[in-house]
N, C-alpha and C positions, 0 to 999 in steps of 0.2 A: 403286234403292234410297238414301234420301237420308241413311242414316246411316254412319260408317265401319265399318266391317266390321273391328273390332278384336275382341281376346277380353278379356272383363270379369274381374275377380279378385273372386270372391264371398268375404266373409271374417265371422266372427262376434264380433258385438259384444256385452258384455254390462255392464250397468251403465256404457255409456259408454265400454267401454275393451276389447282383449282380454281371451279366457278366459286366465285361471292355466294350465290342461293345454294342450300342444299337440293340433295336429290331430291326427284318428284315423287320417287320410290324406285324398287329394284324389279328386275324381270331375271327368269331364269331360263337357262336355254338348256333343254336335255338331250340326251342323244338318242334319236329315232330310235334304235336298236335297242337300248335299254334303257328304259326310263329313268328307272333310279340311278343313274349317273347324271350329275347338274355336271355338264362339259364348262359353265362359264354363269355368274352373277353380274349381272349390268345394271350399272347405276341409270338409272333415266332421267333426261335432263328437265327440267322446269320451262315454260314459257319465257321465262327472264333469262335462265339460261344460254338456251338458242339464240334469243336476243344480244344477251352478250358476246357470245360466238360470232355471231353475224358482224357485230361491231369490230370484235377484233379483226376478222379477216378483213374488212374494208380499211381499217388502219393498216396492216401488214402490206396490203397489195401493191401500193405506189412502190415500196421499197423490194418489194420481188421482182414488178416490173424492169425498174432498173438496175438489177442483177444482170449480168451481161450473158447473151443466149451461153454459150460455152460453159458459163458456171452454174449455171439452171439446166444444163446438160450432165453436167456432172453429178447433179440431186439425181436426174432420173435415174443414171446409170447405176451408181449406186445403191437405188431401191432394186433396179433388176439382180444388181449383184447378190445383195442380203437373199432376196424371194429366190434366185436358183441354189442360191447355198445351201436357202432352207428347205427348198422343195418337198423332200420325202414328208418332213415331220408338219410342214403346213397343209401339205396335203390329207394328214392322219389327221388333224384335225378337222378339217373340211367334212372327213368322212365320218366321225364321231359326233360333230354336230348337226349335219343336214341329215344322214346317210346314205350317200352317195358310194358307189362304189370308189374301190382307189384308183383305178383307172380313170373312172371320170372325175374326180377329185384333182388327180396329178394335171389330167387336162384342163380344169380351170385354172390349177395354180398356172401352168403354162402362160394360160391367155393374160396374164398378169405380166410374167415377163416381155412375152411377144409385144403388147400395149406397153411396156416401156420403152423397150428398142424402135416401135414403130415411132413413137414421139422423138427419139433420138435423131432419128431420120429427117424428121421435119424441120 
């Protein structure tokens, strides 16, 4: 495996910053092939945080909708590019977290790239 086996810390961001409410708790994602390995620690959002995220999305939607389609397409293309450039490492994380074989994990990451490319053509 080429990635460093460290624990990722997954946090919530709303409107570019941390949520106002504290986490409702935390959860650990463990490697199913090695239950001693914690792959990620995840802050759990409270109902208040979820509602704040929905309100922020609603506030941001008109600006996104007003953004010209070619610019929105650039954003999607950039996501596809970043995923493609990091495909092997992302697949290794999928393998560690979910337990899929490397071939299956590479296919799952490729689906993200394919989905981006599909929406670029739309």
